[in-house]
N, C-alpha and C positions, 0 to 999 in steps of 0.2 A: 890457294884461297882466292876469292875475289877481292881485289884490292881497289877500293874506290878512291881515286887520287885527288878528287876535287871537293870532297866533303869538307866543310869548314865548321867546327874544328875537324881535324883528320880522323876518320873512322874507318876501321876495317870490318867488313861484313863476312863472317865465316859461312860455310855452306854445309849442306846436309849429306851424310854418307848415303851411298846407293850402290847397287851392284848391277852387273850387266854391261852391255855395250852402249856406247854413246849413240844417241839418236838425234840426228839433225833434221829439222823440219824447216824448209825454206818457204816463206811466203813474202812476196815483194822483196824488201831488203831486210826481212826479219830472220833471225837465226834462233832456233831453240836448242839449248844446251842442257845436259843433265847436271844435277848437283852431285858433287863428289865430296869426300871427306876433306876437310881443310888441310890436313897433313899430307894427303895423298893426291891432291889435284895436280895432274900433269897431262894436259891435252895438247899435243904437239902442234895441231893446226889452228888452235884458237886461243890458248892461254896467254900468248903474248900479243894478241891483237887488241886494238882499242875500238870501242864502240861509243857512239854518241850517247846512247841511252842503254843502261843495263837494267832490265826488269827482273826482279827476283820473285819468281812464282808465275808459272804459265797456267793460271787458273781462270776462273770466271772473269775477273777484272783484268788480270795481267795480259791476257791474250787480246782483249778488246783494245787496251791502250797500245800494245805492240802493233797491232794491225793499223790503227789510226796514225800512230807516229811514223810508221813506215810509208805512209802516203807522202810525207815530206821528201822533196828532192834532195839528193846527196846526204841523206841521213842513214846511219846504220843503227840497228836495234838488236840487242842480244836478250833473249829470254832464257832464264835459268830455271829449269824445272826438274824436280826429283823423279817424277813419273814419266811414263812413255805414252804412246798413242793407245787409245782404247777403241778405235774404230771397229776392230774385229773381236771385241769382248762382248759376248752375249749377255753378260750381267749388266751391261750398259745399254746396249742397243735394243733389248727387249723392253718395250714401253710398259708392259704389264708386270715387269719384274722388280718393282721397287723393293729394296732391301736385299736383293741377291748379292750385291757387291759388298755388303757389310761384312767385316771380318776377313776380307780377302786382301791381296797384295796392293790393291788400289784404295784402301781405306786406312787412314792414319790411326783411327781408333784411339784417340787421346783418352787417358784415364784421369778423372778428378781425384782429389783427396777425399777421404770420408766426409760426408756432408753433415755437419753438426746439427742443422735444423731439418734435415731430410732423412731421418732414420739412420744416420751414421753410415750410409751406403756410399760406395764409390759409384760413379756413373761414367758411361762411355760416350764421348762426343765424336760423332762421325765427321770425317772430312776427306775429300777426294785427293788421292795422290796419283795424278795423271794430268796429261794435257787436257785442259778444261776444268781442272780442279773439282770442286764439289758439285758443279753443274753436271758432272758425269754420274753422280749417284743420288740426285735429289728427286728422282721419279718424274722428271720433266714437269715439275710443278711451276706454274708461272701465274702469279696474281700480284697486282700492284698494291703499293701502300696507299693510304688515304691522303688527300691533299693537306689536311690539318697537320698530319704527322711530318710531312716534309717542310711545311711552312715554319715549324718551330726551329728548324735548323738555323734559319736566319736570325732567330731571337737569341742565339748563343754566339753572336758575333761572326756569322758566316754570310757576308753580303753576297747576294746573287743566288744563294742556295734556297730556293723556294719552289712551290709547286708549279707556278706558271712557267718558270724557267726549266725545271727538270722534266716536265711532262713532254717537252719536245725531244728530250734525250731518250725517254721511254719509247716514244714513237720511232726514233731514229734506229733503235736496235731491233724493231719488230718487223715481221712480215705476216700480215693477217691472212690466214687461210679461210676463205669464205665457206659457208656450209655448202655441201654438194646439193644437187637437185633433189636427191632422195631425202637428205636430212631436212631440207627446207620443206618438203612435202609433209614431213612429220612434225613440223612446228618449230624447227631450229631457226632462230633469228639472230641478227647482230646489228650493231650500230657502228658504221664504218668510221665516223669522225674521230673517236678517241684513239684509234689504232694507227700504227705505222704500216706501210705497205711495201717498203723497199729496203728493209733493214737486213743485215747479214745474219746474225745469230748462227754463224758457222765458225768452226774452229780449224799455231801455231800452236878485258875484264876490268876491262878497265874503262871507266866512262870518261869521255871527253866533256860531257855536259851534265848528266844527271843519273842518279840511282833511284829507281822506283820500286818500292817494296809492295808486292802484291801476293805475298805468301799466305794471306789469310789472317783472320783475327786471332788465331791461336799460334801463329808462327811469326808474323811480322814484329810483334813486341819482343819476342825472344831474340830475333836477329838484331834489333836495336840494342837490347841489353848486352848481348854478346859483343857488340861493337863499342860498348862503353857509354851508351846513351840510356840514362835511366836514373833510378834512385841510388845515390852513392852507398847507402848502407846495404842494400840488396846486392849491388855489384861487388862490394868489398867482400861480403860473405861468400860470394861465388868465385872469388879470386880474379875479378875483372877490374882493370883500371878504368876510372871514370874519365870520359872525354867530354861529355855534355851532361850537365846536371838537369834532369827532367824527371822528377819523382813520379809523375802520373803515368809513365809508360807501363802498360800492363794492368792498370787499374780500370775501374768502370766496366768490368766484364758483366754483360747481361745475357742471360739465356732464358729460355722458356721451359716449362715442365709439361710433359706429355702424358696423358692417361688415355685409356681406351675402354669403351663399353661395347657390348655385343648383344645382338638380338636374333632370335629365330624369326623366320618370316612365313607368312601364309602363302607366299608366291615363290616361284622359282625363276631366278634371273639368269640371263646369259650375257656374256660380254663383261667388261669391267668399266663401269661408269662411276665416277665419284662426284658427289654433290657437296657444295660448301656453303656454310652459313657464317655470318659475322654479326652476332648479337652485340649490342652495346650495353652499358651499365643498366639502363632502364629496362631493356628486354630481359636481362638476367635477374635483376633484383626488384623490379617493379616498385611497390610503395616503400621498400626498404632503402631506396637509393639515397634519400636526403639524410637519413640517420647515419648511413655508412660514410657518406661524404664528410659529414661533420667529424666522425670518429677518425677518419684518415687524416683530415686536415690537422686535427689536434696532435696526431702522432708524428707528423713530418719532422719537427725539430729533433725528436728523440731518435728517429731512424737516421737522420743525417749525422747525429753524434755517434751512434753505434757504428755506422759505416766508416766514418772518419777514424775511429779508434782502431778498426780492423786494418786500416792502411797505415797505421802508425803516424797519422797526420800528414801523409803524402797528399791527400785530398782533404781540405779543411771542412769543418762543419758548415761555415757560411756558404762555401762553394756548393756543397751537397744540398743544403737547404734550398738554394735558388734552383738547383737542377731538379730536385724532386717536386718542387712547387709547379714547375712547368709541366711535369708529367701528370700531376694532379689535375691541372686544368684540361689536359688532353682527355682524361677519363671522365671528369665530372662536369666540365663546361662545354668543350667541343664534342664530347660524347662519341669519340672514335670507337671502332670495334673493340670490345673487351676480350673476346675469345674467338678462336677459329675452330669450327666444327666440320670435320670431314666425314661424310656418310657414304659408305661404299657397299652396295648390294652385290653379293656374290652367291650364286646358286640359291640355297634356301635360307640365307642368313644376311644380316646386316652387321658390318663392322663400323664402329664410330670412334674415330680418334679426335681428341680435342686438346687445346692448350690455351691458357690465359695468355694474352698477348703482351701485357704491360706490367710484369712484376716489378716491384720496387727494390728488390734485393740487388745489391751490387757486389761483385766478387773481383778476383784478380788472377793473373797468370804471371809467373816469374821464372827466371832461369834457376836451376839448382847449382850448376857449377860451370866454370869456363870450359869452352870447347866441347860441350855436350848439348844434345837436343833435348835432354830430359827437362821437364818443366813441372812446377807445382801449380796445379790448376784448381781453383776453389771458387765456383760460381755462387756459393752461399744460397743454394736453393731453399726457399721457404723461410729465409731469414726474417722477413717481415710477415706478420700475421695476415695482412691483407692479401698476400700472394696465395695463401691457402684459402682464404675466403672466396676469392674469385675462382679458384680451381673447383671448390665445392659448388659454388653457384652455377658454374657452367655445367657440371654433372647433373644437377637438379633440373636445369633448363633442358638438357637433352631428354631426361625422363618425361618432362612435360610435352616435349616435341613428339615423343612416341605415342603419348596418350591423347593426342589431338587429331581429330578427323580433318582431312581424309587419310593422313599418314597412318593413323592407328589401325586402319583396315589392313595394312601390310604387315603388322607386327604380331607375332604369336607368343611373345614372352621374352624377357631379358635373360640372357645366359651369362653375362659378365657385367657387374659383379654378381648379379642375381639377387632376388628379394630375400633369399635365405641368408645372404651375407650382409647386404645393406637394405634394410626394410624400406618399404615405400615411404613411411613417415619417420625415417631415421634422423636423429639429431646430427648436427654438423660434425661433432667429434667422432661419430661413427664413420662418416664419409672421410674425414681427415685421416683416420687410421688406415682406411683402405687405400686412399690416394698415396700416402707415404710408403705403404708397402709395395705399391705397383707402379709408381711413376718412373719415367726416364727423361733424359735430356731430349729436347726437341731439335737439337743440332742446329740452333740458330744463334751462335754466339756473336755478339757485336760489342763495339765500344772500347776496345782495349788500346786503341790509338786515336781517341775521339777527336773529331773536328769541331773545335769550339775555342773560345778565347782561352789564353793561358791562365787568366784570372779565375775562370770557372773550372780549371783542371784539364784543359785540352792538351793534346799532344801534337796535333797538326793545325795549321791555320786554314783559312778559307781557300787558299791556293794549294792545300794539301802538303805544304812544306812542314817538315819536322822542326819544331821550335829549337833554335840554337844551331841549326845547320843552314847552309845556303843552297844546297842542291840535292837534298834527300826528301823524297815525297813518299806518301803511303796512299795506295789506291786499293782498298779491299773493305770487307765488312767491319774491320776494326775502326774505321773513321766514322761510322754511324753513331751519333751521340745518344740516340734513343732506339729502342726496339720499334719495329713497324709492323702493321698488320700485313697480311699477304705473305708470300714467300720471298726470301731475301733476293733470289736470283734476278728478278725483274728490276729491283732497285739497284742492284750492283751493276747490271748492264748499263743502266741510265747514268749512274755515278761515273762509271769508267768512260762513257762517251763524253760526259761533261769534263772530266779530268783531262781527257785527251785534248780537248779544245783549249783548256787552260795551259797545258804544257806546250802545245803548238804555238800559242800566242806569245810565249816567252822564249821561243827558240831563236 
């Protein structure tokens, strides 16, 4: 097993079983190691070596941090990753093949428990098991969060984590590909200032200095719990001795719910181009916004109490009330995007996926037993009625979009759900039934090791250190305290770049 000798208090981090040969990937002074079963780890050339930094998880964030730390002179970095290279995997390299890797050996395919508020269905959460992590299976989607959504991180006791600071790290990770002459001739334009032009976005047992968890929002909290960091009652039930009392580990799980509509087209399209829209609450609900805002505001205390009860008090009602109030302001005051809508014309049809971006439901993920990677995952989809309201509102918005010129000229009729299933003037409860029957996870879980003050229910501080330890950090989607608009990968690259600078500064 990987034994982290300088965690205070002392913590042992177990590793994940895998099969096959070890794959070493050298870049600068970085080494990529596979994860082995804790009881079976025996790698003669590396198991007795010491590294300055041990990064658990060679995914989206982990490889960025490893690459940046390896720029330091006389520093060694080990990356421990369960998966191998996917450079020759057509399910990854085919840019038009989103979804082809789902259910294959490079997809963890986590299963939730039955969703009490979501039709009692289990849901599958996709996550990449490869060097590059989930960035290998996310369809190359890259869109940023909005500035107001990043600025609120600083409001939960994370000094320096704001848009003006983080935007430079977005740029640092980017290389903008300008439109070709042919594309420009057909009207493709760009504004160069917001983009980076020289970033990498290329992809890599004992620590002398630090352990950095970058195993993802659905794995890092489990590794902490297996190491004895978490809620004592949960750890005891799993047969794990408590080393650090931190009941909020694994709480605050936030995911989005995805539905899809489809339409026949009057045109025939070639290629694969996706268009995206980000309507806010006014766009979706128009003159209903004020009444909905008042209704949500009134319900916040009850939602906070309900969520606290489902954590057995690990996160208190006052903590959650303050947290949910910040999210309320994002939606109804800052009016950040409420939904993301992806419209893809293919041949003689349109496929339209959408998801509400800021559900109020909070779930959790916890270990089931010591020495096992099995987990109990419960996102509590649709726990709060607002989450269904915004999902229904977004679907109705899409229908209005289809019926508005000039786009209406391209549509020949809805094929999913179809007017025979959900009539044009259908009541919200008809939409709700269809949504519940057809939704899936949007594969954007965040928040399980949230970066915010301990008083608000955080797991890591503004330097990404786990509370109660001296040299264990988390750098992955679990540290995001709130959901963001856009796709997570862009924000995770930026977070990893900033985290690297924080770690370097303390070296």
